[in-house]
N, C-alpha and C positions, 0 to 999 in steps of 0.2 A: 662374387655372385655369379652364380651357373643359370642357364637356363637351356631348358629342355625342348627338343621339338622331335615328333617320331612320325615318320611315313608309315601308313598302313595301307593294306589294299592295292599296292602297287603292281600292275600287271607287265611285270618285267622279271626276266631271270635275274638271281642274285649275282650269277656269274658277270654279267654286262655292267650291272651296278657296280660292283665292285671295282671295276677298271678306272671309273671316274672318281669314286671316294677316295681313292687310294692318293689321286691327284691333290686333294684339299685337304687330307688329314694334318693337323697341326699347323695351318696355315693362318695369318689373320684373315679375317672376314673380308675386308676390301678386296684383298689378293684372291682369296676362295671365290668371289663372287666376278670378278673379271675371267678368272680362268673357268668358271663353269659358263658364262656368255661368250665364250669363245670356244668352246669345245664342241665338236659337232657329233655329239651323241644324245640320243633320246633320254638317257640318264640325267643327262645334264640340267635339262629343263625342268625335270623331279626335283632335284637336288638344289638347283637355286630358288626354287619356292621353298622349299625345306629350310635352308640356311637364311633366307629373309623371315621366314614365320620365327626361328628360334631368336633372331635379332628383336623381332618385335614383343615377342616373349620377355625377352630381356628388358626393353625397355618398359612394358607394363610393370616388371616385378620392380625395379629399381627407381622410377619415376623420372626417368631420363629421357625425355621425348627429341629424336633425332640425334642422340649426342655417341652414337654407337661408333663412328669414325675417331672421336677424339679419345675414346677410352682405350683403345687398343685391343678390342675383341677378337679372340681367335678361337678355332674349332679346337677342342681340348680332344675328345673323342668322336671318331663316327664309324659305324660300321653297319655291315647289311646282312639280316640273315634270312632264310628260306622262309616265304610265307606259305599260305596252304595251297594246297593242291585240288584242282577241281578234277574230279573225275568224271568221265564221259563213258557212253556205253555205245559200241559198234554192234550191228546185227551180226549174227554169226549163223552159220546153219543149223537145221533142226530146232529151231525156236531158240537157240542159245544168244548170250551177248558177250563179246569181249571188250574186256574195262581198256580204257584208253586212259592214260595219264596226261 
């Protein structure tokens, strides 16, 4: 049985997030959580919450409360896509505006 969790609107660059995601892809949930706990990156905090959310989704789906360690859950797929870009405007000469990404 699969469980899915998605992280949306995370204010972090996908390039930085992929460095941490590559470390946990394909690992058991217990190992992934211990790796994320001791990884000194901001992305690790976001991903730790995401993995715990996926485990809770699995528990809700399968009616197995607190049994994630016994079933050998692992992270099947994990990927990072770029999110939306916030466009800002910078005042420019002669009433113009330059767009800043």
